[in-house]
C-alpha positions in Angstrom: 14.2 -5.5 -10.5 17.8 -6.6 -9.9 20.4 -6.6 -12.7 23.8 -8.1 -13.1 26.8 -6.0 -14.3 30.3 -7.4 -14.5 32.9 -5.5 -12.5 36.5 -5.9 -13.4 39.5 -4.9 -11.1 42.6 -3.8 -12.9 46.0 -2.9 -11.3 46.1 0.5 -13.0 44.8 0.3 -16.5 41.0 0.1 -16.4 40.5 3.1 -18.5 43.0 2.0 -21.1 41.5 -1.5 -21.2 38.0 -0.2 -21.6 39.0 2.0 -24.5 40.9 -0.9 -26.1 37.9 -3.2 -25.9 35.4 -0.6 -27.1 37.7 0.0 -30.1 37.5 -3.7 -31.1 33.9 -4.7 -30.3 30.9 -3.4 -32.1 28.1 -1.6 -30.2 30.7 -0.6 -27.5 31.7 2.6 -25.8 33.4 4.1 -22.8 31.1 6.1 -20.6 31.7 7.9 -17.3 35.1 7.8 -15.7 35.6 9.0 -12.2 38.5 9.2 -9.8 37.7 8.6 -6.1 38.1 11.9 -4.3 39.3 10.3 -1.0 42.2 8.2 0.1 41.4 4.5 0.0 43.3 1.3 0.9 44.3 1.2 -2.8 45.8 4.6 -3.0 45.6 8.3 -2.3 42.7 10.5 -3.5 42.4 10.6 -7.3 44.5 7.5 -7.9 41.6 5.0 -7.9 39.5 5.3 -11.0 36.1 3.8 -11.8 35.2 3.3 -15.5 31.7 2.7 -16.9 31.7 1.1 -20.3 29.6 -1.0 -22.7 30.8 -4.0 -24.7 28.5 -5.3 -27.4 25.6 -3.7 -25.6 26.5 -5.2 -22.2 27.3 -2.7 -19.4 30.5 -3.2 -17.4 32.3 -1.3 -14.7 36.0 -1.5 -14.0 38.3 -0.1 -11.4 42.0 0.8 -11.4 42.9 0.1 -7.8 46.3 -1.6 -7.6 47.2 -5.2 -7.5 45.0 -7.6 -5.7 44.0 -10.9 -7.4 45.0 -11.4 -11.1 42.4 -12.5 -13.7 42.4 -16.2 -14.4 40.5 -18.8 -16.4 37.8 -19.1 -13.8 36.1 -16.0 -15.4 36.3 -15.2 -19.1 34.3 -13.0 -21.5 32.8 -15.0 -24.4 32.2 -13.3 -27.7 30.0 -15.2 -30.0 30.4 -14.4 -33.6 29.0 -15.5 -37.0 32.0 -15.4 -39.4 35.6 -16.5 -39.6 36.5 -12.9 -40.4 35.0 -11.8 -37.1 36.9 -14.6 -35.3 40.2 -13.6 -37.0 39.8 -9.9 -36.3 38.9 -10.2 -32.7 41.4 -13.0 -32.0 44.3 -11.0 -33.4 43.1 -7.7 -31.8 42.4 -9.0 -28.3 45.5 -11.3 -28.2 47.9 -8.5 -29.2 50.4 -8.2 -26.4 48.7 -11.1 -24.6 48.7 -14.8 -24.9 46.9 -17.2 -27.3 45.7 -20.2 -25.3 43.6 -23.0 -26.7 40.0 -24.0 -27.7 39.2 -20.4 -28.7 40.6 -18.9 -25.4 43.1 -16.0 -25.2 44.5 -13.8 -22.5 44.7 -10.1 -23.4 47.5 -7.8 -22.5 45.7 -6.7 -19.3 45.4 -10.3 -18.1 41.6 -10.8 -18.8 40.6 -14.1 -20.5 38.4 -14.1 -23.5 36.7 -16.8 -25.6 36.1 -16.1 -29.3 33.5 -18.7 -30.4 31.5 -19.1 -33.6 27.8 -19.4 -33.1 27.7 -22.5 -35.3 29.8 -24.3 -32.7 26.9 -24.3 -30.2 24.5 -25.6 -32.9 26.9 -28.4 -33.7 27.3 -29.3 -30.1 23.6 -29.7 -29.7 23.2 -32.1 -32.5 21.3 -35.3 -31.7 24.0 -37.4 -33.4 26.6 -38.2 -30.7 29.2 -39.1 -33.4 29.0 -35.6 -34.9 29.3 -34.0 -31.5 32.3 -36.2 -30.7 34.1 -35.3 -34.0 33.4 -31.5 -33.4 34.7 -31.8 -29.8 37.8 -33.6 -30.9 38.5 -31.0 -33.6 37.9 -28.1 -31.2 40.4 -29.6 -28.7 43.1 -29.5 -31.3 42.5 -25.8 -32.1 43.9 -22.6 -30.6 41.8 -20.2 -32.6 38.5 -21.6 -33.9 38.4 -22.3 -37.6 34.8 -22.7 -38.8 35.7 -24.6 -41.9 37.6 -27.2 -39.8 34.7 -27.6 -37.4 32.3 -28.0 -40.4 34.6 -30.7 -41.9 34.6 -32.6 -38.5 30.8 -32.2 -38.2 30.3 -33.5 -41.8 32.7 -36.4 -41.1 35.3 -35.4 -43.7 
């Protein structure tokens, strides 16, 4: 049966990034790291590294192989959390040295985009009352980091 595994291309810091992410996210670890033993278009033997790692139980692979295309908003990693404390911890940790964007998005110091989103947000957005959904959407659009209490106030019409 086929499977899907995200593969991330870094300029030179795949191993560093994998260790950084695994240190912040639960149920995460860095696995096998290998250096390609032959010359490649990206560099001489030993300079290109492939890193296997797991983030929140999801397997990933990454490669340090020189500049090609930078990460952008078109692909992001979404972390769904339950508490404001989790949002705050991951938001500050992942954005350190990077850039805080809007609507729960940030760009880490390696250029990868992330979304840190409370699970309750998805429940609110599925509500059958369009006025509640509108208020939550309007509140979210004013946020950088998600604040669950503010989303709840908007949802409740306060």
